[in-house]
C-alpha positions in Angstrom: -23.1 -1.0 -10.5 -24.3 -1.1 -7.0 -26.0 1.4 -4.8 -24.4 4.8 -4.8 -22.7 5.9 -1.6 -25.1 7.8 0.7 -24.3 11.5 1.1 -22.5 12.4 4.3 -22.4 15.8 6.0 -19.1 17.5 5.1 -18.3 15.2 2.2 -16.0 16.6 -0.4 -17.6 18.3 -3.4 -17.7 16.3 -6.6 -14.1 15.7 -7.7 -14.0 14.2 -11.2 -11.2 12.7 -13.3 -12.2 11.5 -16.8 -15.8 11.4 -15.7 -15.3 9.3 -12.6 -16.4 10.8 -9.3 -13.6 10.3 -6.8 -15.1 12.5 -4.0 -15.1 9.7 -1.5 -11.3 9.4 -1.5 -11.3 13.0 -0.2 -14.4 12.9 1.9 -14.9 13.9 5.6 -15.6 10.2 6.2 -12.0 9.1 5.5 -10.7 11.8 7.7 -13.1 11.0 10.5 -12.4 7.3 10.4 -8.7 7.8 10.7 -9.1 10.2 13.6 -11.6 7.8 15.2 -8.9 5.1 15.3 -5.9 7.4 16.0 -7.4 9.1 19.0 -8.0 5.8 20.8 -4.3 5.5 21.3 -3.5 9.2 21.6 -3.5 9.0 25.4 -1.3 5.9 25.5 2.4 6.5 26.2 4.6 6.3 23.1 6.1 4.2 21.7 2.9 2.4 21.0 3.1 -1.4 21.3 0.4 -2.4 18.7 -0.8 -1.1 15.4 -4.0 -1.6 13.3 -4.0 -4.5 10.9 -7.4 -6.0 9.8 -11.1 -5.3 10.5 -13.4 -8.4 10.6 -16.6 -8.1 8.7 -18.3 -10.8 10.7 -18.2 -12.3 14.2 -18.0 -10.8 17.7 -15.2 -8.4 16.8 -16.8 -7.2 13.5 -16.1 -3.6 12.7 -13.1 -3.0 15.0 -9.4 -3.2 14.1 -7.5 -6.2 15.2 -4.0 -4.9 16.2 -0.7 -6.6 15.6 2.6 -6.1 17.5 4.4 -2.9 16.7 7.2 -4.6 14.8 4.9 -6.4 12.4 5.5 -5.4 8.8 2.3 -3.4 8.4 3.0 -0.9 11.2 3.9 1.9 8.9 0.6 2.0 7.0 -1.8 3.5 9.6 0.5 6.4 10.5 1.1 6.7 6.7 -2.6 7.2 6.2 -2.6 10.0 8.7 0.3 11.6 6.7 -1.7 11.4 3.4 -4.2 13.7 5.1 -1.4 15.9 6.5 -0.1 16.3 3.0 -3.6 17.3 1.7 -3.9 19.8 4.5 -0.6 21.4 3.6 -0.4 21.1 -0.2 -3.9 20.6 -1.4 -6.3 22.3 1.1 -8.8 22.8 -1.7 -9.9 19.2 -1.4 -10.6 19.4 2.3 -14.2 20.6 2.9 -14.8 20.4 6.6 -16.2 23.8 7.7 -15.7 23.1 11.4 -12.0 22.4 10.9 -10.0 24.6 8.5 -7.1 22.9 6.8 -4.5 24.8 8.7 -6.0 23.8 12.0 -6.4 20.2 10.8 -2.7 20.1 9.9 -1.6 20.8 13.5 -4.0 18.3 15.0 -3.2 15.6 12.5 0.5 16.2 12.8 0.2 15.7 16.6 -1.4 12.3 15.9 1.0 11.4 13.2 4.0 12.1 15.3 2.6 10.1 18.2 2.0 7.1 16.0 5.5 7.4 14.5 7.6 7.2 17.7 7.8 3.4 17.6 8.7 3.5 13.9 11.6 5.9 14.6 12.8 3.5 17.3 12.8 0.5 15.0 14.4 2.2 12.0 17.7 0.3 12.4 16.2 -3.1 12.2 18.2 -5.6 10.2 15.8 -8.6 10.7 13.3 -7.7 7.9 13.3 -6.5 4.3 10.1 -4.4 4.9 11.9 -1.3 6.0 10.4 0.7 3.1 6.9 -0.2 4.1 7.7 0.6 7.7 9.4 4.0 7.4 8.4 5.6 4.1 4.6 6.1 4.5 5.0 8.3 7.6 8.6 9.2 8.3 9.7 10.0 4.8 6.6 12.0 4.3 7.1 13.8 7.6 10.6 14.9 6.5 9.3 16.0 3.0 6.4 18.0 4.5 8.0 19.4 7.6 11.8 19.1 7.3 11.9 17.0 10.5 15.6 15.8 10.6 14.8 13.0 13.1 12.5 11.5 10.5 15.2 11.9 7.8 17.8 10.2 10.0 15.5 7.3 10.6 14.7 6.8 6.9 18.4 6.9 6.1 19.2 4.4 8.8 16.4 2.1 7.5 17.9 2.1 4.0 21.3 1.0 5.2 19.6 -1.6 7.4 17.8 -3.0 4.4 21.0 -3.0 2.3 22.7 -5.1 5.0 20.5 -8.0 3.9 21.9 -8.0 0.4 24.0 -11.0 -0.6 26.4 -10.8 -3.5 26.2 -14.5 -4.3 22.4 -14.5 -4.7 22.4 -10.9 -6.0 19.3 -10.1 -4.0 18.1 -8.8 -0.7 17.0 -11.5 1.7 13.2 -11.0 2.3 12.5 -13.3 5.2 14.8 -15.1 7.7 12.4 -18.0 8.1 9.1 -19.2 6.5 6.9 -21.4 8.7 3.4 -22.6 8.0 1.5 -25.9 8.3 3.2 -27.2 5.2 6.8 -26.3 5.6 9.4 -25.0 8.1 12.3 -23.2 6.5 14.6 -21.9 9.3 18.2 -22.6 8.3 19.6 -19.4 6.9 22.9 -21.1 5.9 20.9 -23.3 3.5 18.0 -21.0 2.5 17.7 -17.5 1.2 14.1 -16.4 0.9 13.0 -13.7 -1.5 9.4 -12.7 -2.1 7.8 -10.6 -4.9 6.7 -8.0 -2.3 10.4 -7.0 -2.0 10.1 -5.0 -5.2 8.2 -2.3 -3.3 10.9 -1.8 -0.7 13.5 -0.8 -3.4 12.1 2.7 -3.5 13.6 3.3 -0.1 17.1 2.4 -1.4 16.8 4.6 -4.5 15.5 7.6 -2.4 18.2 7.4 0.2 20.9 6.5 -2.4 20.2 9.8 -4.2 19.9 11.8 -1.0 23.2 10.4 0.3 24.8 10.2 -3.1 25.6 6.5 -2.4 25.7 4.6 -5.6 26.0 1.3 -3.8 22.4 1.6 -2.5 21.2 2.3 -6.0 23.2 -0.6 -7.5 21.8 -3.0 -4.8 18.2 -2.0 -5.7 18.8 -2.4 -9.4 20.5 -5.7 -9.1 17.7 -7.0 -6.9 15.1 -6.0 -9.5 17.1 -7.9 -12.2 17.1 -11.0 -10.0 13.3 -10.7 -9.6 12.9 -10.5 -13.4 15.0 -13.6 -13.9 13.8 -15.8 -11.1 10.4 -14.7 -9.7 8.6 -13.6 -12.9 7.4 -16.3 -15.2 7.8 -16.0 -19.0 4.2 -14.6 -19.2 5.1 -12.0 -16.6 2.9 -13.6 -13.9 4.8 -14.0 -10.6 5.7 -16.6 -8.0 5.3 -15.4 -4.5 8.4 -16.9 -2.9 11.7 -18.2 -4.2 14.1 -20.0 -2.0 17.7 -19.6 -3.2 20.8 -21.4 -2.1 23.0 -18.9 -0.3 26.0 -21.1 -1.2 25.4 -21.2 -5.0 23.1 -18.3 -5.6 20.8 -20.6 -7.6 17.0 -20.9 -7.0 16.2 -24.2 -5.3 12.4 -23.9 -4.9 9.6 -21.7 -6.2 6.6 -21.6 -4.0 3.9 -19.6 -2.3 3.2 -18.6 1.3 0.1 -16.5 0.9 -1.3 -17.5 -2.5 -3.4 -20.5 -3.5 -0.6 -22.8 -4.8 3.0 -22.6 -5.8 2.2 -22.2 -9.5 -0.8 -20.0 -9.1 -0.8 -16.2 -9.4 -1.6 -14.5 -6.1 -3.1 -11.2 -7.1 -1.5 -9.0 -4.5 1.9 -10.4 -5.4 1.2 -9.4 -9.0 0.2 -6.0 -7.8 3.5 -5.6 -5.9 5.3 -6.4 -9.2 3.5 -3.8 -11.1 4.1 -1.0 -8.7 7.6 -2.1 -7.8 8.9 -2.2 -11.4 7.1 1.1 -12.2 8.9 2.7 -9.3 12.2 1.2 -10.4 11.8 2.7 -13.8 11.0 6.1 -12.3 14.4 6.0 -10.6 16.5 4.4 -13.3 14.8 5.5 -16.5 15.8 2.1 -18.0 12.9 1.2 -20.1 13.5 -2.5 -19.4 11.8 -1.9 -16.0 8.9 0.1 -17.5 8.3 -2.7 -20.1 8.3 -5.2 -17.2 5.8 -3.2 -15.2 3.6 -2.9 -18.3 3.7 -6.6 -19.0 3.0 -7.4 -15.4 0.1 -5.0 -15.5 -1.3 -6.5 -18.8 -1.3 -9.9 -17.2 -3.1 -8.6 -14.1 -5.7 -6.9 -16.3 -6.2 -9.9 -18.6 -6.9 -12.1 -15.5 -9.4 -9.5 -14.2 -11.2 -9.5 -17.5 -11.9 -13.2 -17.1 -14.6 -12.1 -14.6 -16.5 -10.1 -17.2 -20.0 -11.5 -17.5 -19.3 -14.0 -14.6 -19.4 -11.7 -11.6 -20.0 -8.1 -10.6 -17.1 -5.6 -10.4 -14.6 -7.7 -12.3 -11.8 -5.1 -11.8 -11.8 -5.8 -8.1 -9.5 -8.8 -8.4 -10.0 -12.3 -7.0 -7.5 -12.9 -4.2 -5.7 -15.4 -6.4 -6.3 -15.6 -10.1 -6.1 -19.4 -10.1 -7.9 -20.3 -6.9 -11.1 -22.2 -7.2 -14.1 -20.2 -6.0 -16.7 -21.6 -3.6 -19.3 -19.4 -5.3 -18.6 -18.8 -9.0 -20.8 -15.6 -8.9 -19.2 -14.2 -5.8 -15.4 -14.9 -5.8 -13.3 -14.1 -2.8 -11.7 -10.7 -3.6 -8.6 -8.8 -2.5 -9.4 -5.1 -2.7 -5.8 -4.3 -1.6 -4.4 -5.9 -4.8 -6.7 -3.6 -6.9 -5.7 -0.3 -5.2 -2.0 -1.2 -5.2 -2.3 -2.0 -8.9 -4.0 1.4 -9.5 -1.1 3.1 -7.9 1.3 1.3 -10.2 -0.8 2.0 -13.3 -0.7 5.7 -12.5 3.1 5.6 -12.3 3.2 3.8 -15.6 0.8 6.3 -17.2 3.0 9.2 -16.1 6.1 7.5 -17.3 4.6 6.9 -20.8 3.4 10.5 -21.0 7.0 11.7 -20.6 8.3 9.5 -23.5 8.1 10.3 -27.2 4.8 9.0 -28.5 6.3 6.3 -30.8 8.4 4.9 -28.0 5.5 4.9 -25.6 3.3 3.1 -28.1 6.0 0.5 -28.7 6.2 -0.2 -25.0 2.5 -0.1 -24.1 0.6 -0.8 -27.3 -1.9 1.5 -29.0 -5.1 0.9 -27.1 -4.2 0.9 -23.4 -4.9 4.0 -21.3 -3.4 3.1 -18.0 -4.9 6.1 -16.3 -8.4 5.2 -17.4 -7.9 1.6 -16.2 -6.6 2.8 -12.8 -9.6 5.0 -12.4 -11.9 2.2 -13.4 -10.4 -0.1 -10.8 -10.9 2.6 -8.1 -14.4 3.3 -9.3 -15.4 -0.3 -9.0 -13.7 -0.5 -5.7 -15.6 2.4 -4.4 -18.9 1.0 -5.6 -18.3 -2.5 -4.2 -16.1 -2.1 -1.2 -16.5 1.4 0.4 -17.9 0.9 3.8 -21.3 2.7 3.9 -21.3 3.4 7.7 -19.8 6.8 7.3 -18.1 8.7 10.1 -18.1 12.5 10.4 -16.5 15.3 12.5 -18.6 17.2 15.0 -17.9 20.8 16.0 -16.6 20.8 19.6 -14.6 23.3 21.5 -12.7 23.4 24.8 -11.6 26.4 26.8 -8.0 26.7 27.9 -6.7 28.4 31.0 -6.7 31.9 29.6 -10.3 31.6 28.4 -9.5 31.0 24.7 -11.6 28.5 22.8 -10.0 25.7 20.9 -11.7 23.4 18.4 -11.0 19.7 18.9 -11.4 16.7 16.6 -14.6 15.1 17.8 -15.9 12.2 15.8 -19.4 10.8 15.1 -18.1 7.3 14.9 -18.6 4.6 12.4 -19.2 1.0 13.5 -16.7 -0.1 10.9 -13.2 1.3 11.4 -11.7 0.6 8.0 -12.5 2.7 4.9 -12.7 -0.3 2.5 -14.0 -3.8 2.9 -13.3 -7.1 1.1 -9.5 -7.5 1.3 -7.8 -10.8 1.8 -4.5 -10.8 3.6 -3.7 -14.5 3.5 -6.0 -17.3 2.4 -3.3 -19.9 1.8 -4.7 -23.3 3.0 -1.5 -23.9 5.1 -1.4 -20.6 6.9 -1.5 -20.8 10.7 -4.2 -18.2 10.7 -5.9 -17.4 7.4 -7.4 -13.9 7.0 -10.0 -13.3 4.3 -12.8 -10.8 3.4 -12.0 -8.0 5.8 -10.9 -4.4 6.1 -7.1 -4.0 5.8 -4.9 -1.2 6.9 -2.8 -1.1 3.7 -5.8 -1.3 1.4 -6.9 2.0 3.0 -3.4 3.5 2.8 -2.9 2.8 -0.9 -6.5 4.0 -1.6 -5.6 7.3 0.0 -2.2 7.4 -1.6 -3.8 7.0 -5.0 -5.8 10.1 -4.3 -2.7 12.0 -3.4 -0.9 10.8 -6.5 -3.7 12.3 -8.6 -3.4 15.6 -6.7 0.4 15.7 -7.2 0.0 15.0 -10.9 -2.5 17.9 -11.3 -5.5 15.8 -12.3 -7.6 17.5 -9.6 
């Protein structure tokens, strides 16, 4: 593989799972980079009006986050990343190795940042104009409730679930994803004639299941499960690859077009869409325990992994997926990648692995086959991602104290900054040829979030 990451002061000690060194997921660098970005808005009055989205790798703005409006669907991921570190400071302090900032002190400082970044999300938790309520509220607000018991956060998560459920249509038997879809190729705006559902929607069902069980509301659970069934029947192809977007008729409930908005072509397989299917069906199985959904997650994963294997011998780091498995590559030895698709898939594979471990061995083998170790594959994806895409301009924390009015010294989070604000490089948000503004080969806020969340999943499962 490529050059090993350079050591950084305060990096986590070697943390190994199945022989793979995952130290950089838990390093001082990831903590310092998040603090570097978070503190720039800490003095702005909440609710914040803009949230981190992408980090250009070239051009005049290279290295710095481009922000999107606060109600953009990715707003939950940056505060969610802060909460992955809050969770570590509370539940897994052993992986935090920052001598100048003990975990208990870090918890309080990070919680102040996380709460500040969450105000806008609390305010928008009743939105009924988007299906992305899980992505918006779960990474920070659900975690805030689970870690601290904050009832305001719980109320917002519950409100978000019912807002999401309001978009369900009994005729289509699905939740409307988008109200409109507009690019340089098409303009779909009439909601009376069109009902748009995207594969990404699978990963917002977890919100309905969680709140459905918390509230003992079977209707939320039924909506989530029926939506998953509709995805199986209409968005997955027979080989378990996925369309990105299906347009249903709200009058008949029938699919009237199968297309893409972010992938290469309508009949291609956009790798991040396939990643959403893997993680979404794995989550659905975790709630329902219906092996139909585990089988579907496994078959979606096998398709993803087969397509990655096509890169063996053709280009380096083949487990870091091409942005679309069917898109032509300008450079056959250096395809355009989407790191976010890889780390999302790794999260899904870990859920699949844990599900299989809980089943009788014969049943697990019948579902997965005899030779697939999904944990090992997930780790291999992350290992190659670290080697290829970890930004090497590391940030670190510097000891610094202030003295308050009574003369007591307080340690503050001071950062030796990186020139590149994201943790990972080489994601591709949207490279569709008809997109108003294509984004490719950049840092991406949810690539970093799912990278950190994978590390926390390993901790929760006891692998570290």
